[in-house]
C-alpha angles and dihedrals in degrees: 000000000000130000102230103170139020135182142170124219130191125193091281101046144282115344100178141003138181103275093210094063118125135188125026099312091115091055092048093048092051091052091049093049092049090054094047093047091048090052092049092051095048119090093190126089110260138175110284105250094162133034129217115232087231129021089219095046108054099177098070123078135176118192125185112219097181139329092293107032132062131179120213126192132192119190123210104210094195095062099019087237124150122209114202135185134176120217133192126216102067131265100289095051096049114106101219092203089062094046097047092036088057093046092047092048089049090050093049095048093043094048091047092054099040124036122223092257093055092047094048094047094051107109103160116092115247090001094139097044098098092045094051105025094102093052091046094051091044092053092047091049092048096049093043096050109023114003116193112267092211117075125209119243092252093050091048092049091048093051091049089056091047092051090056091055103087100187104021110089105102145347128216117254090237088067090053102051132058120236095261091049091050090053090048090048092050089051090050089049091048091049090049091052090047091052091048090050091051091048090049092049091048091048091049091049092049091048090050090049092049090049091050091049090050090051091050091049091050092047091049091047092050092046091049091049092050091049091049091051092049090047093050092048091048093048092048091051101039104023128247092287093038089241094139092055092048092050094050092048092049091051 
């Protein structure tokens, strides 16, 4: 399992994301957050388009996008902030202690750096990215390479609740999105793949051009060296003004 993407959302939208993210994970996460926020605001019974990771802990969600990718969300009730990450490896291979340990660590560090008033008043998208990017990348690196073996009390309690929930680990993305949204998402995914293909083609073309230029430089260098050797041999045999060669030919 690898944490590939992370983001933080306040009540108005996304305030920071992992700048190294690729693909359409940002589009998917925004759709998921819109659905979850709509469900939290509604007081009426609705179709369950998301599933809490624990019936007794309503601020944690795990959503399966496809066989390989899962999205996990932790909500901070004090600041109404959502902490999201996307993992690869599928549902069964995801160590929940690493996922929720990462989200809890992210929540703790973020809340320590920005107070609830600052978070709530932030209205510009990605406005906190530069101020928190180092901490975000450090946390992702730590939990991807060497996650802490010791769990905090809150993480341990959360995992105990999750373990007691037999059928509440994740929900398929098709249950989360309406038909039109799924079509739109597929188009976004197709466009993302097309962009990646164009980037790959451009990179390959540039690499081929660089290789060709290097070959031409080498060829020019070798030709120049050969000409210099011939010139030096000629000068040494005939003199710099070719007088020796002219004398021998006249004789």
